[in-house]
N, C-alpha and C positions, 0 to 999 in steps of 0.2 A: 504494500499499500503506500500512497503517496504521505509525506509530511504535508503537515501543514504549514511550515514552514515554505513549501512554495509559494510564490508570491502569484501568478496566476492560476488562478480554479475555473476549468472549464464546464459546461453544462454538462451530464453524465445520460449519454444516449447510446444506443445499443451497446453495452458493457463498457466505453470506453468514454474519455474528456471530450470534449468538443470546444474549439476555438475561434467562434466564424469572425471572419476578419472583420467582416463589414459592420460588426456589433460595436458597441461603446464600452466601455467598461468601468464598472463601477468600484469604487474603493472600498474596502472594509476595515475601517478604523476601531483600533482596541479601545473600548472606553476603560480597559488598567490603566494606561497610561497614554492614549491621544496620539499612538505610531500607528503608522499603514501596516495593515498582517497582511494584505494581497488583495487580490482583483479578481473580479467574476465578471464576465459577458450579458449584456443584459439582452433578454431573448426578442427576439423580431421574427416577425412574421413566418421566416424559412425555417426559425431549428422550432417554433411550434407547430408546422407542419408536419417536421421530418420525426417532433416526438411523439406526437399522436398518431402518427402513420407507420411508427417503429411499434407503440405497443401496440395497435390494433393488429398487426402480422404478429406479434408475442400471444397474445392472445388464443390466437386459434390452435396453439401449440398448448400453452400453458394451461387452458381452463380443462381439457381434457386430460391431462395428470389427473392420476388418483390422487384424493386429496389425502391418503396416507405417505405416500410420496413428496408433496409438497409441504410436507410437515418436517419433512424430514431435513430438508433446507432449512425451514426454520429455527430448528434444533441447533442447528450446527452454525447457524448466523448469533442464535444465542452465546453459543462457547467461543465465538471469536470475538464479540463482544465485549464480555468478560475479560478476555486475553486482553484486548487491544483498550482496557478500561484508564490507565492513567494516558494515553493517545488519546482520549475521545475525552475524559474531563478537563485535557489542558485547553485541549481546541474550543469547547464549550468556554470556559475562566475566561481565555485570550477576546475571543470576540463577541462574549456578551458579558465579562464583569462578574460575573458571579465565582463565588470563592469553591477552593475544587473540593469541598464536603458537600456543598450543595449541586457541583455538577454529579457528583456522583451518586446521588441523592436521585436526581434527574432519572439520571440510567438507571437505575432501581428500579423506579415504578415504570418507566418504558419497559423495561424487562418481564415484569410482571404480567404486560400486557401479549407479549410473547408467548409466556406458559401460558396464559387464558387460550392462544390461538391454539396451542397445541392440541387441545381439546376437541379442537375441530372435526374428527375424524367420528367422534360419538357423537357430537351437538349435530354433526349432519347428517347422521346416520336416517335413513330413509325413514317413513311410516305407512305402514302398508297394514290393511282390512279386508281382510273378503266378506263385503256389504251387501252379498245376495250369491245364493249359489250360483257358483264358477264365474263369480263377476269381483275382480279386486281392485281398493281405490289406494293410490299411493298420492305421497305428497314430496316434494324432490327441491328442496332447494340449492338454484343455481346462480352461476355467477352473471354481472351485469357485463361488462365487458372493458372500457378503459375507464378508470376512476380516477380522480384530482383531488389532490387535499393543498390546501394555502396555507403556512403558517405563521406563528407571529416567531417574534424575535427572542423572548422571554425562556422558550426552551425551547432550543435548537435540536434535540433528540426526545424527549420526552413527547412533545406531541407528536411529530411523525409518529413514533412508536406507538401513539394513538389508534392509529388508523391503517399503516400496512401492514402489519401482520396480520390482520382479521382479515382485509379486503384482498391481499395476497395469497394468505391462506385459504379464502373463498372462492380462487379460481378467475381474480381480476388482474388487470396489470395496471400499474399504479403510477402518476407524475406526481409529484413531490416541486409544487413552486415556495422554496422557501422564503423566507422575511432576508431582501437586502440588506439588512444588518446582521444577521447572521445565516453564511451561506457556506461555512467552510466546514461545518461538522457533517451536515447531510452529506456529503461528497462521500465525507471518511464512509456514513453507512452506506455509501452506495458501492463501495470498493468492497467494504466486508462481506454485501452480498454477493458480491461477482467471488469473493474467496468461497463463499461457503455452497457455489454452486447453484445460484439461482440465474435461470437460462437470460441472454442478453435481451433488453428489450421490456422484462417483467417489471424493473423498476428504474424510473428516469427521474434525473434532475434537471431542471429547467431554471437557470436563475434570472432575475428582472425585477421591476417593481409594480406599481400599477396598469400599466399598458399592459405586460406582460400575461399579468393574472386573468387580465379581460380576453385578452388573447383567447388563451384556454378556456375560460370558463364558454365562447361563444363555438368552439369545434364540435360539431355533430356527433364525432366518433365519441364524446367523453358523454359518460352516461351517470357518475354521479358524484357530487364536489363534498368535501368536507371544510371547513373554514372557522379558525380560531384567531382572532382579534380582536378589534373594539366595535362598541355596537354599533354607530353609523356603518362599517362597512361591512359588518354582518349582515344589515340590514341589505343593502345593496347585494350582494352578492344573491343573497334568500331570491331578491324579489328578479336580477337578474337570472341564474339559474334557473329557476321554477317558472319561468317565463318561455323558456328553449326547451320546456317539458324534462328538466332533468332536477334526480332527489338532489335535495341540500338540508344539511344540518349546517348551520353557522353559528357558534357560542360567542357572542357578544363579553360587555365589559360585566363589572360589578361592583358594586357597593358595600363591602361586608360585613353586619353588625355582629361585634360581643357584648353579650348583655351579662352582666354581673349581677347575683342577685345577695343578701348581707351573709347567707351561710354557704357563699362558694368557699375552700379552702385557699386561706391567703397566697402560702407559696408558691402553689401547685399554679392557680390562678394565673395570679404575676408571671410567673416565667412562661407558660401557654400565650400569654395575651402577646408579651414581647416578643416572644420567637414568632408567632402566626403575623404581626404586624410587621416587624423587618427583617425577617427572612427575607431571602434574596432580593434585600434593599427596597419588599413591597411591590417590585415590580412582577406578581402573579394574580391573576383573577381570585384566587381563594384565598388574597390577604384581607387582614382585619384592618377594615381605615376608621371603621368608628366605634369607639367604646360606649357603652351605654351604664352607667352606673344606678341601680336603682335601690332607694334609697339609704342607709345609714351601712356601706361596704369598707368600714373602718379604714385601717390603712394599706389597700391594696392599690389604690391609685399610685400613693407613696413609692410603694416597693418596684410596680410597674414603671416608674419614672426613675428609681434608682437602678432598676436592671436595664435599662435603655439608654442610661447615660454613662454606662462600665462599656458598653460594647464600644468595638476598637475599630472603625470604619478603615476598611483596607485590608483587614484581616480576618476578622469574623465578619463584617460586613461585605459584599461587594460594590460594583461599582453603577452608576446610571446609565443606560445602554449608550445616550450622547447628551453631545452639550445642548440640544436644541431640549431634550427631554427635562435636562435636570433646568434650564431657564422657567419651564412650563410649569414644575414643581414647585421653586421659589417662589413662583409669582403668586398663588396659593398662597404659601407661607408670608409673603409679604400683605397680601392683601386682609389675611385674617389679624397681623398684627397690626393694620391699618385701624380696623375695629374694634383696635381693645383689646383682643384677645390675648392671654398671656401664652408667648410660647416658651415651653423647658421640657426636655432638653430641646436646643435649637441646632439644627444639623448644618445651618447654612454657614459656610464660610470654611467650609472642613479642606484642610489640607492632608495627602499624603506624601511625606517623605520618599523624595526617589519616583512618585508619578507626578508631578506636579499637573503632567499633563493629560492624568486622569479625570474623570465626570464621578467626585467623589460628594456625596451628601451624608451626612449625620442622622443617625434618630432624632425625630421630633413630635413633639405631642403639642395638641393646641389643647388651650383649657377651657371648658364652661362654654362651648359654643352653642347657638341657638338648633333647633332641629332643619332648621329650612336653611342653614346658611349653605353655600358652595361647597366648605371645606367639608361638611354631614352629608354633602349628596350626589358630587362628581365624584368621577371617578378620578383620581389625583394619580395614580399610580408609581407611588415611592414611598419612603420610609414614614409618611405621615399621619399618625393616629387622632383623631380628632375624638376630643371627651365629651358625653353629655350627660348632664343629671336628668332622672324622672326617681316619680314618688312611689310606683307601681308599675308592677312587671305588667300590667296591658297596656301602660303609657309605653312602657317601651317597644313591647310587640307592635303596637299600631303606629310606629316609627319606623322600623323595619319593612312594615307591610306597605307603607307611604313609599318607598323608596322605588322608582320605576326598574331596579333590576330585583333580580332574582337568584342569585347563584349559592349563596351560604349564610347561614345566621346561625349562632352557638348561645348556648347561655354556660352559665358556670353556676352550680347548685350542688346540696349534696342532698338534696330531695328528689325523689323518683316520682312527686307528683308532679314537682314546678315544670323537671325537664319532659314528662308526659302534655302536662297544659301548654308547655311553649314549643314543643315540635310539633303541635297538631294543630296549631294558631300559623306560625311562623309562613308567610310567603315563599320559601325559599325551595329549590329542587335540593340541596345537600343543609344538609342540619347536624349540628356538632351538640353533645353534651359533654363539658369538661374537655373539647379541645378545640383549638381557633384554625386549625387547618382538615377541615371533615372533609379529605378527598376519600373515597369509599374505594377499597380495595377489591381488585378482581375478584370473584367476575360479575360485581357488583358495579356499575354503570356510572359515567359523568354525566352531569347535566345538569343546567339553571332552570327557572322559570321566567316567564314573564322577558325583559329586553335583555337579559344573559342568555338568551337563545331563541333561534328562529328554525323551526323544522320540530318534525314529531319522532319524539324516540329521544335516546341519546347516544355520546360517543363512542363507548367502550362498553364493554360485556354483550348479552344477549342481544341487546337493541344496534352491537355494531355488526353482529352478524346477520340479525334483519337488513340492516342499511344498503350493504353490501352485496345482498343477495335476492332474487324475487322468487317466489314459492312458483314452480310449478305440479298440476296435478294432474293425474295420469289412471285415466282408468280402464281395466282389462279385461274383456271374457274370452278364455278359451274352451274350456269345455263347454258341451249342451246341460245348459240347466237344466232337474229334475222336473219342474214344472213353471210353466211358461208367466212371468211377470211384467208390471210396465217398462223393463229396462230392454223384453227383449228384442 
């Protein structure tokens, strides 16, 4: 495999990297120190047409490979991923900015989906029933064809691995359009797939920006699309794809609420809140961004503040993806301060020695904000936690349910009845009880509600299998029936 030190990384089409001379290059800049770490071509119409044609040709052969044989490639891929864990972690760290330990956690979650996909021979087993004398009905899940995934910068390996193993395991071919900010890790995945024995054309990587994604969406050969990103773009992808008659699942933004009631365990709660809000520098759709304190919660907020203040930016917390993103986050903090809200700890003006060119922002907490303020409603997507205070649990639930998003919500309590009351009433697709990042483990599926998701079903688990396949029903009569009936 090629190292991430290589300056020019091509599209991965037909089992090789390709570098069309007519295409402009996109610079990949590391948020760690601001250095240029690579260049990728920006895919145009010729590249998109080549990619789709290659994937379509590969589908005719890959789709008829028995599922047990397809899964053997995935198992070999999993083994090679684990052998190349250091290479992948370094690549994720360099182009995304997260810490090495966070990069490893990302890969481990992606590997879980591969392990789930390894059960496809059992999941796809045909259902058959004799429905009348001499007559059998059976249902078979069959692949769709060429599939497409458009993925974000914040998880350059995990989000692709949510979809690739299930889609190709079901017999589809797959085109990945990764974020232009983190395009290097996906090509390493492609090279590992090739080493694992995946036939050329089954997995393709096409680099580019919005125009490239739109070209791919428009291709009639593309039958299904998954997207993860902001709500605004998710809406556009969903609308554009479904209008063209394609299956689409598009995951959007989030504004996740953590609710603390008086009987919460102080130390466990404080540590968990900080890990949720500040992990991956807050650049994840499952990050806590609003903390709602119900009644008298003692010194929990003081402990949260203390723990957040002790995080070492640059070692324990990684970088913000770009200078533009950092500036946008700081604008929210500035406006909150201008309104008179207390900001402590204040992550602005943080500098990491030896990495002065990097995009760093330290842990930030905005205290005692109003529920309708922008810092309590907008997706800031950084290490910023807004704190609200209410008198009752019902008030906290009302605030959560008023959000346009519905990705995740969590409650910290020692009471089973409180946990049940909360989980039954919040308008979120994923609910945590004493856990601030309630990401379901496979085979339980990942997906939010409201404007955090567009499309039916979820993106992983059994919903993923249903999304990447369609159901064929077969009715068979071979023998003469003993007596005539309506099916004669």
